C-alpha positions in Angstrom: -85.9 -75.7 -74.7 -87.9 -78.8 -75.6 -91.6 -78.8 -76.2 -92.6 -80.2 -72.8 -90.4 -77.6 -71.0 -92.0 -74.9 -73.0 -95.5 -76.1 -72.2 -94.5 -76.2 -68.5 -93.2 -72.7 -68.6 -96.3 -71.4 -70.2 -98.4 -73.1 -67.6 -96.3 -71.6 -64.7 -96.6 -68.2 -66.2 -100.4 -68.6 -66.5 -100.6 -69.6 -62.8 -98.5 -66.6 -61.9 -100.7 -64.3 -63.9 -103.8 -65.7 -62.3 -102.5 -65.5 -58.7 -100.2 -62.4 -58.9 -100.7 -60.5 -62.1 -104.4 -59.7 -61.6 -105.6 -57.8 -58.6 -108.3 -59.3 -56.4 -111.6 -57.4 -56.3 -111.7 -55.0 -53.4 -114.8 -56.7 -51.9 -112.8 -59.9 -51.5 -110.9 -58.2 -48.6 -114.0 -57.5 -46.7 -114.5 -59.7 -43.6 -117.9 -59.1 -42.0 -116.8 -61.1 -38.9 -114.5 -58.2 -37.9 -116.2 -56.6 -34.9 -118.6 -59.5 -34.3 -116.7 -60.4 -31.1 -115.7 -58.0 -28.3 -117.5 -54.7 -28.4 -118.1 -54.1 -32.1 -121.6 -55.5 -32.2 -121.7 -55.6 -36.0 -124.2 -57.7 -38.0 -122.6 -60.6 -39.8 -125.4 -61.2 -42.3 -125.5 -60.0 -45.9 -126.5 -56.5 -47.0 -126.2 -54.3 -50.0 -124.9 -50.8 -49.4 -127.4 -49.0 -47.2 -129.8 -51.9 -47.7 -133.2 -52.0 -46.0 -133.0 -55.8 -45.6 -130.2 -57.4 -43.6 -131.0 -61.0 -43.0 -128.9 -62.8 -40.4 -128.9 -65.3 -37.5 -130.6 -64.4 -34.2 -128.7 -65.9 -31.3 -128.5 -63.2 -28.6 -132.0 -61.7 -28.3 -130.5 -58.7 -26.4 -127.8 -57.7 -28.9 -128.7 -55.1 -31.5 -127.2 -57.2 -34.2 -128.9 -60.4 -32.9 -125.5 -62.1 -33.1 -123.3 -63.9 -30.6 -120.0 -65.6 -31.3 -120.7 -68.0 -28.5 -121.2 -71.4 -30.2 -122.8 -72.8 -27.1 -125.7 -70.4 -27.6 -128.3 -71.8 -30.0 -129.6 -70.2 -33.2 -133.4 -69.6 -32.9 -133.9 -68.4 -36.4 -133.0 -66.0 -39.2 -134.8 -62.7 -39.2 -134.7 -60.1 -42.0 -134.1 -56.7 -40.5 -131.1 -55.7 -38.3 -129.0 -52.8 -37.4 -125.2 -52.9 -37.2 -122.7 -51.8 -34.6 -125.1 -50.0 -32.3 -125.3 -50.0 -28.5 -128.2 -49.6 -26.1 -131.5 -51.4 -26.4 -132.0 -53.5 -29.5 -134.2 -52.7 -32.5 -135.8 -54.9 -35.2 -135.2 -58.7 -35.6 -138.5 -59.0 -37.5 -140.0 -61.8 -39.5 -138.0 -64.9 -38.4 -137.6 -68.1 -40.5 -136.2 -71.4 -39.2 -135.8 -74.6 -41.0 -136.2 -77.8 -39.0 -136.6 -81.6 -39.2 -139.0 -83.8 -37.2 -142.4 -83.2 -35.8 -143.4 -79.6 -35.2 -144.6 -79.5 -31.6 -143.2 -76.1 -30.5 -143.0 -72.6 -31.9 -139.5 -72.4 -30.6 -137.1 -74.5 -32.8 -133.4 -73.9 -31.9 -130.1 -75.5 -32.8 -126.4 -75.1 -32.1 -124.3 -74.2 -35.1 -121.1 -75.1 -36.9 -119.2 -74.3 -40.1 -120.2 -70.6 -39.9 -119.1 -68.6 -42.9 -119.6 -65.0 -44.0 -118.4 -62.8 -46.9 -119.8 -59.8 -48.7 -123.4 -60.6 -49.5 -123.3 -64.1 -48.0 -123.8 -65.9 -44.7 -123.8 -69.7 -44.3 -124.1 -72.0 -41.3 -124.9 -75.6 -40.5 -127.6 -76.3 -37.9 -126.1 -79.2 -36.0 -129.3 -80.5 -34.5 -130.8 -81.5 -37.9 -127.7 -81.3 -40.2 -129.3 -78.5 -42.2 -127.1 -76.1 -44.2 -128.4 -72.6 -44.3 -127.3 -69.9 -46.8 -128.4 -66.3 -47.0 -128.0 -63.5 -49.5 -130.0 -60.4 -50.2 -131.0 -57.5 -52.5 -132.0 -54.1 -51.1 -135.5 -55.1 -50.0 -135.6 -58.9 -50.5 -133.8 -61.6 -48.5 -133.0 -64.9 -50.3 -132.7 -68.0 -48.1 -131.4 -71.5 -49.3 -131.9 -74.5 -47.0 -130.3 -77.9 -47.8 -131.9 -80.7 -45.8 -129.8 -83.9 -45.5 -132.0 -86.4 -43.7 -135.4 -86.6 -42.1 -138.5 -84.4 -42.8 -138.2 -80.9 -44.2 -140.0 -78.2 -42.3 -139.8 -74.4 -42.2 -141.5 -72.0 -39.7 -142.2 -68.3 -40.2 -142.5 -66.4 -36.9 -144.4 -63.3 -37.7 -144.3 -62.1 -34.1 -140.5 -62.3 -33.6 -138.3 -59.4 -32.6 -135.2 -58.7 -30.6 -135.0 -57.5 -27.0 -138.5 -58.4 -26.0 -139.4 -56.4 -22.9 -140.7 -58.1 -19.7 -142.3 -54.9 -18.4 -145.0 -53.3 -20.5 -143.3 -49.9 -20.5 -139.6 -50.7 -19.9 -137.4 -48.0 -21.4 -135.4 -49.5 -24.2 -137.1 -52.9 -24.8 -139.2 -53.6 -27.9 -142.9 -54.6 -27.3 -145.3 -56.5 -29.5 -148.3 -54.5 -30.8 -149.6 -57.2 -33.0 -148.9 -59.6 -35.9 -150.8 -61.3 -38.6 -150.2 -64.2 -41.0 -151.9 -65.9 -44.0 -151.1 -68.8 -46.2 -151.9 -67.6 -49.7 -151.1 -70.7 -51.7 -148.9 -73.8 -51.5 -145.9 -71.6 -52.4 -146.7 -68.3 -50.6 -147.2 -66.8 -47.2 -147.7 -63.2 -46.2 -148.2 -61.2 -43.0 -146.8 -58.5 -40.8 -145.1 -57.7 -37.5 -146.0 -54.6 -35.5 -143.6 -53.6 -32.7 -143.0 -50.4 -30.7 -140.1 -49.2 -28.5 -136.5 -50.2 -28.7 -133.5 -48.0 -28.4 -135.2 -44.8 -29.4 -138.4 -45.6 -27.4 -140.1 -45.2 -30.7 -143.7 -45.4 -31.8 -145.0 -48.5 -33.4 -143.5 -49.6 -36.7 -144.9 -52.3 -39.0 -142.8 -54.7 -41.1 -144.8 -56.4 -43.8 -143.5 -59.5 -45.6 -144.3 -61.7 -48.5 -142.6 -65.1 -48.7 -142.4 -67.2 -51.9 -141.0 -70.8 -51.9 -139.5 -72.6 -54.9 -141.1 -75.9 -53.8 -144.7 -76.5 -52.8 -145.4 -77.4 -49.2 -147.8 -80.3 -48.6 -148.8 -79.8 -45.0 -149.2 -76.6 -43.0 -150.5 -75.0 -39.9 -150.5 -71.8 -38.0 -150.2 -70.6 -34.4 -151.4 -67.8 -32.2 -149.8 -67.2 -28.9 -148.8 -70.7 -27.9 -151.6 -72.6 -29.5 -151.1 -74.6 -32.7 -153.7 -74.9 -35.4 -153.1 -77.6 -38.0 -154.3 -76.9 -41.6 -155.6 -73.5 -40.6 -154.4 -70.9 -43.1 -154.6 -67.6 -41.3 -154.3 -65.9 -38.0 -155.7 -62.4 -37.7 -154.2 -59.7 -35.6 -155.5 -59.7 -32.0 -152.4 -58.4 -30.4 -150.7 -61.8 -30.0 -147.8 -63.5 -31.8 -148.7 -65.5 -34.9 -146.8 -67.8 -37.2 -146.9 -70.7 -39.7 -145.2 -74.1 -39.9 -144.8 -75.7 -43.3 -143.8 -79.3 -44.4 -142.0 -79.9 -47.7 -141.8 -83.7 -47.3 -143.3 -84.3 -50.8 -141.1 -81.7 -52.5 -138.9 -83.3 -55.2 -135.7 -81.7 -53.9 -133.9 -81.7 -50.6 -133.1 -78.1 -51.2 -135.8 -75.5 -50.5 -135.3 -71.8 -51.4 -137.4 -68.9 -50.2 -137.5 -65.2 -51.1 -138.8 -62.9 -48.4 -139.8 -59.5 -49.6 -140.0 -56.8 -46.9 -142.0 -53.6 -46.9 -143.0 -50.8 -44.5 -146.1 -50.2 -46.6 -148.0 -53.4 -47.2 -147.6 -57.1 -47.9 -148.5 -56.5 -51.5 -145.7 -54.0 -51.7 -143.4 -56.6 -50.3 -144.5 -59.0 -53.0 -143.8 -56.3 -55.6 -140.3 -55.8 -54.2 -139.7 -59.5 -54.9 -140.9 -59.1 -58.5 -138.8 -56.0 -59.0 -135.6 -57.1 -57.4 -135.4 -60.9 -57.6 -137.8 -62.3 -60.2 -135.7 -65.4 -60.6 -134.4 -68.3 -58.5 -130.7 -67.8 -59.1 -129.0 -67.5 -55.7 -125.6 -67.0 -57.1 -126.8 -64.1 -59.3 -128.3 -62.3 -56.3 -125.0 -62.8 -54.5 -122.9 -61.6 -57.4 -125.2 -58.5 -57.8 -124.7 -57.7 -54.2 -120.9 -58.1 -54.5 -120.8 -55.8 -57.5 -122.7 -53.1 -55.7 -120.1 -53.1 -53.0 -117.2 -53.3 -55.5 -118.6 -50.2 -57.4 -118.5 -48.2 -54.1 -115.5 -49.3 -52.2 -113.2 -49.6 -55.2 -113.5 -45.8 -55.5 -110.6 -45.7 -53.0 -107.8 -47.8 -54.5 -104.9 -48.6 -52.2 -101.4 -49.6 -53.3 -100.7 -53.3 -53.8 -97.8 -53.0 -51.4 -100.2 -52.7 -48.5 -100.2 -55.9 -46.4 -103.0 -58.4 -46.5 -104.1 -57.3 -43.0 -104.1 -53.6 -43.9 -106.3 -54.3 -47.0 -108.7 -56.3 -44.9 -108.9 -53.7 -42.2 -109.3 -50.8 -44.7 -112.0 -52.3 -47.0 -113.9 -53.8 -44.1 -113.9 -50.3 -42.6 -115.4 -48.9 -45.8 -118.0 -51.7 -45.8 -119.1 -51.1 -42.2 -119.4 -47.3 -42.9 -122.0 -47.9 -45.6 -124.4 -50.3 -43.9 -126.4 -47.5 -42.3 -128.4 -45.3 -42.5 -130.8 -47.3 -44.5 -132.3 -46.3 -47.9 -136.1 -46.7 -47.6 -137.0 -44.5 -50.5 -140.4 -45.6 -51.7 -141.1 -47.3 -48.3 -142.1 -44.3 -46.2 -145.4 -45.1 -44.5 -145.9 -41.6 -43.0 -146.1 -39.2 -46.0 -145.9 -39.2 -49.8 -142.9 -37.3 -51.2 -140.6 -37.2 -54.3 -137.6 -36.9 -52.0 -135.3 -39.7 -50.8 -136.2 -41.3 -47.5 -133.5 -42.7 -45.2 -134.1 -44.2 -41.8 -131.9 -45.8 -39.0 -129.7 -42.7 -38.3 -128.4 -44.6 -35.3 -127.1 -42.0 -34.5 -125.9 -38.8 -36.2 -124.2 -38.0 -32.8 -121.8 -40.8 -33.8 -121.7 -40.6 -37.6 -121.3 -36.8 -38.3 -117.7 -36.8 -37.3 -116.2 -39.1 -39.9 -118.7 -41.4 -41.5 -120.6 -38.8 -43.5 -117.5 -36.9 -44.5 -116.1 -40.3 -45.8 -119.3 -40.9 -47.8 -119.0 -37.3 -49.2 -115.6 -38.4 -50.7 -116.8 -41.8 -51.9 -120.3 -41.0 -53.1 -121.3 -37.3 -52.8 -124.6 -38.1 -54.6 -125.5 -40.6 -51.9 -124.6 -38.0 -49.2 -126.8 -35.5 -51.0 -129.7 -37.9 -50.9 -129.2 -38.4 -47.2 -129.2 -34.7 -46.5 -132.3 -34.2 -48.6 -133.9 -37.0 -46.6 -133.1 -35.1 -43.4 -134.7 -32.0 -44.8 -137.8 -34.0 -45.9 -138.1 -35.3 -42.3 -138.0 -31.8 -41.1 -140.7 -30.7 -43.5 -143.1 -33.4 -42.4 -142.1 -34.2 -38.8 -141.1 -30.7 -37.7 -137.5 -31.5 -36.8 -134.5 -33.1 -38.3 -133.4 -36.1 -36.3 -130.2 -36.5 -34.3 -131.2 -40.2 -34.3 -134.1 -42.0 -36.0 -135.2 -45.6 -36.3 -138.5 -47.3 -37.2 -139.7 -44.1 -38.8 -139.5 -42.2 -35.5 -137.1 -39.5 -34.3 -135.1 -40.2 -31.1 -133.0 -40.6 -29.1 -131.1 -37.2 -29.0 -127.9 -37.8 -27.1 -126.5 -34.3 -27.2 -126.7 -31.6 -29.8 -128.8 -31.1 -32.9 -126.1 -32.7 -35.0 -128.0 -33.0 -38.3 -126.9 -29.3 -38.3 -123.4 -30.5 -38.8 -124.3 -32.5 -41.9 -126.0 -29.5 -43.5 -122.9 -27.3 -42.8 -120.5 -30.0 -44.0 -122.4 -30.5 -47.3 -122.5 -26.7 -47.7 -118.8 -26.0 -47.3 -117.9 -28.9 -49.5 -120.2 -27.7 -52.3 -122.7 -30.6 -52.6 -125.2 -29.7 -55.2 -128.9 -30.4 -55.3 -129.7 -29.4 -51.7 -132.1 -26.6 -50.7 -129.8 -24.9 -48.2 -132.3 -22.2 -47.4 -134.6 -24.9 -46.1 -131.6 -26.4 -44.4 -130.9 -23.1 -42.6 -134.6 -23.0 -41.5 -134.3 -26.5 -40.1 -131.2 -25.6 -38.2 -132.8 -22.4 -36.8 -135.8 -24.5 -35.7 -133.4 -26.6 -33.7 -131.8 -23.5 -32.2 -134.9 -21.5 -31.3 -137.9 -23.8 -30.7 -137.8 -26.1 -27.6 -139.1 -29.6 -28.3 -141.8 -29.4 -25.6 -141.2 -32.3 -23.3 -139.7 -34.4 -26.1 -136.0 -33.6 -25.3 -134.8 -37.1 -26.1 -136.8 -37.3 -29.3 -135.6 -34.2 -31.2 -134.5 -30.6 -31.0 -132.4 -29.2 -28.2 -133.1 -30.1 -24.6 -132.5 -27.3 -22.0 -132.8 -24.7 -24.8 -134.5 -22.2 -22.4 -131.3 -22.2 -20.3 -129.0 -22.1 -23.2 -130.7 -19.2 -24.9 -131.0 -17.1 -21.8 -127.9 -18.0 -19.6 -125.5 -18.9 -22.4 -125.1 -22.4 -21.0 -127.2 -25.2 -19.6 -127.5 -25.4 -15.9 -127.7 -28.3 -13.6 -131.5 -28.1 -13.9 -131.1 -30.3 -17.1 -129.4 -33.6 -17.6 -126.3 -33.8 -19.9 -125.8 -30.1 -19.4 -122.1 -30.3 -20.1 -121.9 -32.0 -23.4 -125.1 -30.3 -24.6 -123.6 -26.9 -24.0 -120.4 -27.9 -25.9 -122.4 -29.4 -28.8 -124.9 -26.6 -29.1 -122.0 -24.1 -29.4 -120.6 -26.2 -32.2 -124.0 -26.5 -33.8 -124.4 -22.7 -33.6 -121.1 -22.4 -35.5 -122.6 -24.6 -38.2 -125.6 -22.3 -38.4 -123.3 -19.3 -38.7 -121.4 -21.0 -41.5 -124.5 -21.7 -43.6 -126.0 -18.3 -42.8 -122.8 -16.5 -43.9 -122.7 -18.4 -47.2 -126.3 -17.5 -47.9 -125.7 -13.9 -47.2 -127.7 -13.7 -43.9 -125.4 -11.4 -42.0 -127.6 -11.0 -39.0 -128.0 -14.7 -38.3 -124.3 -15.3 -39.0 -123.2 -12.7 -36.4 -125.7 -13.9 -33.8 -124.7 -17.6 -34.0 -121.0 -16.9 -34.4 -121.2 -15.1 -31.0 -123.2 -18.0 -29.5 -120.6 -20.5 -30.8 -118.4 -19.2 -28.0 -120.9 -20.3 -25.3 -118.7 -23.2 -24.4 -116.5 -20.7 -22.6 -119.4 -20.0 -20.1 -118.8 -23.5 -18.5 -115.0 -23.1 -18.5 -113.7 -23.0 -15.0 -110.1 -22.2 -14.1 -109.5 -25.2 -11.9 -106.5 -27.5 -12.0 -106.3 -31.2 -12.3 -103.2 -33.3 -13.0 -101.2 -30.2 -13.8 -103.7 -28.9 -16.4 -105.8 -25.8 -15.9 -109.3 -25.1 -17.1 -112.2 -27.6 -17.4 -115.8 -27.7 -18.4 -117.7 -27.9 -15.1 -121.3 -27.6 -14.0 -123.1 -24.4 -12.9 -126.4 -23.8 -11.4 -128.9 -21.4 -12.9 -127.6 -18.5 -10.8 -124.1 -18.8 -12.1 -122.6 -20.6 -9.2 -120.0 -23.3 -9.8 -120.8 -26.8 -8.6 -117.9 -29.1 -7.5 -119.7 -32.4 -7.5 -123.2 -33.2 -8.7 -125.8 -35.8 -8.1 -126.9 -38.4 -10.6 -129.6 -41.0 -10.2 -128.7 -44.5 -11.0 -129.9 -46.5 -14.0 -132.8 -47.9 -12.1 -134.1 -44.4 -11.3 -134.4 -45.2 -7.6 -134.6 -42.5 -4.9 -130.9 -43.1 -4.2 -128.6 -40.6 -5.8 -124.9 -40.8 -6.4 -122.4 -38.0 -5.9 -119.7 -37.8 -8.5 -117.0 -35.5 -9.9 -117.1 -34.9 -13.6 -113.3 -34.8 -13.7 -113.0 -38.3 -12.4 -111.8 -41.0 -14.8 -113.3 -43.8 -12.7 -117.0 -43.0 -12.5 -119.3 -44.9 -10.1 -120.8 -48.0 -11.8 -124.3 -46.8 -11.1 -123.9 -43.5 -13.0 -126.3 -43.3 -15.9 -125.1 -41.5 -19.0 -128.5 -40.2 -19.8 -128.8 -38.4 -16.5 -125.2 -37.3 -15.9 -123.5 -34.0 -16.6 -121.8 -35.5 -19.6 -123.0 -38.1 -22.0 -120.6 -41.0 -22.3 -117.5 -39.0 -21.3 -115.7 -37.0 -18.7 -114.6 -33.4 -18.4 -111.1 -34.4 -19.5 -112.6 -35.6 -22.8 -115.2 -32.9 -23.4 -113.0 -30.0 -22.4 -111.0 -30.7 -25.5 -114.0 -31.0 -27.8 -114.2 -27.5 -29.4 -113.8 -28.4 -33.1 -114.8 -24.9 -34.3 -112.4 -22.9 -32.2 -109.2 -24.9 -31.4 -107.1 -21.7 -31.2 -109.5 -20.3 -28.6 -109.3 -23.6 -26.7 -105.5 -23.4 -26.7 -105.6 -19.9 -25.4 -107.9 -21.0 -22.6 -105.5 -23.8 -21.7 -102.6 -21.4 -21.4 -100.9 -21.4 -24.8 -99.1 -23.9 -27.0 -96.7 -25.5 -24.4 -99.5 -25.9 -21.8 -101.7 -27.3 -24.4 -99.1 -29.9 -25.5 -98.5 -30.9 -21.9 -102.3 -31.2 -21.4 -102.6 -33.5 -24.5 -99.7 -35.6 -23.3 -101.3 -35.9 -19.9 -104.6 -36.8 -21.5 -103.1 -39.7 -23.4 -100.6 -40.8 -20.7 -103.3 -41.1 -18.1 -105.8 -43.0 -20.3 -108.4 -40.3 -20.4 -108.6 -40.9 -24.1 -111.3 -43.4 -24.9 -110.7 -45.0 -28.3 -114.1 -46.7 -28.0 -116.2 -43.6 -28.1 -116.8 -40.6 -30.3 -116.3 -37.4 -28.2 -112.5 -37.8 -28.5 -112.4 -38.7 -32.2 -110.7 -35.4 -33.2 -108.4 -35.1 -30.1 -105.4 -37.1 -31.4 -105.2 -34.5 -34.2 -105.2 -31.4 -32.0 -101.3 -31.3 -32.0 -101.7 -29.9 -35.5 -102.9 -26.5 -34.1 -99.6 -26.1 -32.1 -97.5 -26.9 -35.2 -96.7 -30.5 -34.3 -98.5 -32.7 -36.9 -95.7 -35.3 -36.1 -97.1 -35.7 -32.6 -100.6 -36.2 -34.0 -99.3 -38.9 -36.3 -97.5 -40.6 -33.4 -100.7 -40.7 -31.4 -102.8 -42.0 -34.2 -100.4 -44.8 -35.1 -100.2 -45.9 -31.5 -104.0 -45.9 -31.3 -104.5 -47.8 -34.5 -101.8 -50.3 -33.9 -102.9 -50.9 -30.4 -106.7 -51.1 -30.8 -107.6 -52.1 -34.4 -106.8 -55.3 -36.3 -108.3 -57.8 -38.7 -109.5 -60.3 -36.0 -113.1 -60.8 -35.0 -112.6 -58.5 -32.1 -110.7 -55.9 -34.2 -113.0 -52.9 -33.5 -112.4 -51.3 -30.0 -116.0 -50.3 -29.3 -119.5 -50.3 -30.6 -119.0 -49.6 -34.3 -121.9 -47.2 -34.0 -123.2 -47.5 -37.6 -119.7 -47.5 -38.9 -118.3 -44.6 -36.9 -115.3 -46.5 -35.5 -114.6 -47.9 -38.9 -114.7 -44.6 -40.7 -112.3 -43.1 -38.2 -109.9 -46.0 -39.0 -110.3 -45.7 -42.8 -109.6 -42.0 -42.8 -106.5 -42.3 -40.7 -105.1 -45.2 -42.8 -105.3 -42.9 -45.8 -103.5 -40.1 -43.9 -106.4 -37.7 -43.7 -109.0 -36.8 -41.1 -111.9 -34.4 -41.5 -113.0 -31.7 -39.1 -116.7 -32.1 -39.8 -118.5 -28.9 -40.7 -115.3 -27.5 -42.1 -113.9 -27.7 -45.7 -110.5 -29.1 -44.8 -108.9 -32.4 -43.8 -106.0 -32.7 -41.4 -102.9 -34.5 -42.9 -101.2 -37.3 -41.0 -98.7 -40.0 -41.9 -100.6 -42.6 -44.2 -100.4 -46.3 -43.9 -100.2 -46.8 -47.6 -97.6 -45.9 -50.2 -100.4 -44.8 -52.4 -104.2 -44.4 -52.2 -106.3 -43.0 -55.1 -109.7 -41.6 -54.7 -111.7 -42.2 -57.9 -114.3 -39.6 -57.7 -117.9 -39.4 -59.1 -116.8 -36.3 -61.1 -114.4 -38.5 -63.1 -111.3 -36.9 -61.5 -108.7 -38.9 -59.5 -106.9 -37.7 -56.4 -103.8 -39.6 -55.4 -102.0 -39.6 -52.0 -98.4 -40.9 -52.4 -95.9 -41.6 -49.6 -92.4 -42.1 -51.0 -90.0 -44.2 -49.0 -92.8 -45.2 -46.5 -91.7 -48.1 -44.3 -92.1 -49.2 -40.7 -89.3 -46.8 -39.8 -90.0 -44.0 -42.2 -93.3 -42.8 -40.8 -92.7 -39.0 -40.6 -93.5 -36.6 -43.4 -90.4 -34.7 -44.4 -91.8 -32.6 -47.2 -94.8 -32.6 -49.6 -95.9 -31.4 -53.0 -99.4 -30.8 -54.3 -99.6 -31.2 -58.1 -95.8 -30.8 -58.3 -95.6 -27.6 -56.2 -94.2 -27.4 -52.7 -96.9 -27.8 -50.1 -96.2 -26.9 -46.4 -99.6 -27.1 -44.8 -100.6 -30.1 -42.6 -104.1 -29.7 -43.9 -105.8 -30.0 -47.3 -108.9 -28.3 -48.7 -111.8 -30.4 -50.0 -111.6 -28.4 -53.2 -108.1 -29.6 -53.8 -109.4 -33.2 -53.8 -112.4 -32.7 -56.1 -110.2 -30.8 -58.6 -108.1 -34.0 -58.9 -104.3 -34.2 -58.7 -101.8 -35.7 -56.4 -100.4 -35.1 -52.9 -96.9 -36.5 -52.6 -95.0 -37.0 -49.4 -91.3 -37.7 -48.8 -91.1 -39.9 -45.7 -88.3 -40.3 -43.2 -87.4 -41.8 -39.8 -87.5 -38.6 -37.7 -89.9 -35.6 -37.3 -89.2 -32.6 -39.5 -90.3 -29.0 -39.6 -92.9 -29.8 -42.3 -96.4 -28.5 -41.5 -95.2 -26.6 -38.4 -95.8 -23.0 -39.5 -99.1 -22.7 -41.4 -101.6 -23.9 -38.9 -105.1 -25.3 -39.7 -108.0 -22.8 -39.8 -110.0 -22.1 -36.6 
């Protein structure tokens, strides 16, 4: 070999090493655009894990994320606080910035967009109207904006009165409403102020977002506005209940690039300034971006999937992990309501969605973070009186069904999370179960508790009686679990009995060949065939409907129906704490299998909502984990992908995403229990790198598009015949190895899951 050939060979080997020999960082597979179209409703702007600040474009004022993929809709600015993947009325969208060129003659500056880009910690777009390039990144409490102006004058407005989903009526149910705003130009580099808003999805009390903005270039001209009136060279506008803002000119700045850091606080504008000094004391945009990326890498790389996974699978999986850890939001040190040495988290939006798979996933990835979240719930109980089922803007609400923070306490308890005061946890759970919330049934606690604790079910006197009865029974089981572990036998026995209350609404009627459904009763114990529900406009016209029907009338309101976001076909299978009892009620194993088959064949299963999250796994309890795996693969392959519409419903703070991530690994939790159900994985190997320093590997030998059935398994080298795995097996470290084949086998058919 001559010298030039040798040099060429070395060069080619180097290129191969760069492109193939070194793995990409896990965060590089995250695509924040997944779920931005269709029903996902995710935010596309940057965020650190559980970050308080989530800057991003505001395009659709009535979307919770503020985003719309419709490029014919203009951008009207970039606000600093958003939620992700949620439904219902919007929340936040506070403190909006917008760069512009030309004369400032209106407080509303909008532009169409092009060249939109997003990745972990980054969002970029071109404002076509003025040819301005916008780039965003963030730390936990500070947004970093970079604007590149190409031609014309350089202006930036700060709208201190901006927010999403502005209500037209003064007391409309889910809209946000301005309470007041204030703004002040502090120097030729600094602006501060606040935005105070009430309402939104949880119909919450007023919350205040304070800000402090620092520019890297001096502005030479300025003005403010109040309402619709502009005031040139006036530096401040006090709060009189109207919208306020500033407009700034940078025409004499030496650079066409203007950068701005916006610190956010829920305490004061000086605290917002301090957040800038603590988190981003420099002007290095790339350093902030890299810090954000590394925070994500440290978390999501704790689950390492095999390199043989396809590019699409890697993108789907790591994006799912990403979406799971955007909310709730870590506001430790930013609680305006009380002083405490405990963590403070907000934007539980809502635990009704996230208890099923999001929090169990976080317990695997970062148990210390889940411990902080549970401690935050207990601190909210100490000072607000109840743990939330949902919370946003420092205010509990809305409660959709049960007191589902109870499930998080029980799940942490059975999985051995340390550093939690479980005695206080049991007190908080018992408060939910015994003290009616007193006219605040959508804010906290258990609505219809008087019925539940006297009749053993909730009658038609209360809305959402069906799912509330089902959820309270499960919540009672969670109370019994913690009480038993703490040695409180009396409480354990009482709530274990009450966990069977779901049977009190079980009616032996037939539908599509299946017998037994959760149906409404009146307070005298009489069955009701059809019930009335008022429409979403709360008019005097009422709609008659059948809870068994798949096709509900368009005007049925979930909040005032017998079930919340579901039908009796769905909720009659939602007994996660007593699946054997459910099977017995349905007529035994064969009848239960036929019922599940009918459920899926007739499209009663709703992939886009949480009540049926566990249902595809129920075949495990009749000794047919192969059928569970069949259903799950069909659901995943038919409804999830790596496109922008790749999430089948509202992501609900990452709930849809966590469901996917678990099933791609081949596991699924039954929240409040210490085990995971085992299904056929999508990866030949996944390794959980745990905080305790121990690794747990899941390996699937001979896995292929054809070989999707588990033939046999070993756990740490010993034969393993159960289609479920204890949490303790994972935290102890080791490996679970499957032999895969093309046909169902008898593996996992005899030793059934607990309960």
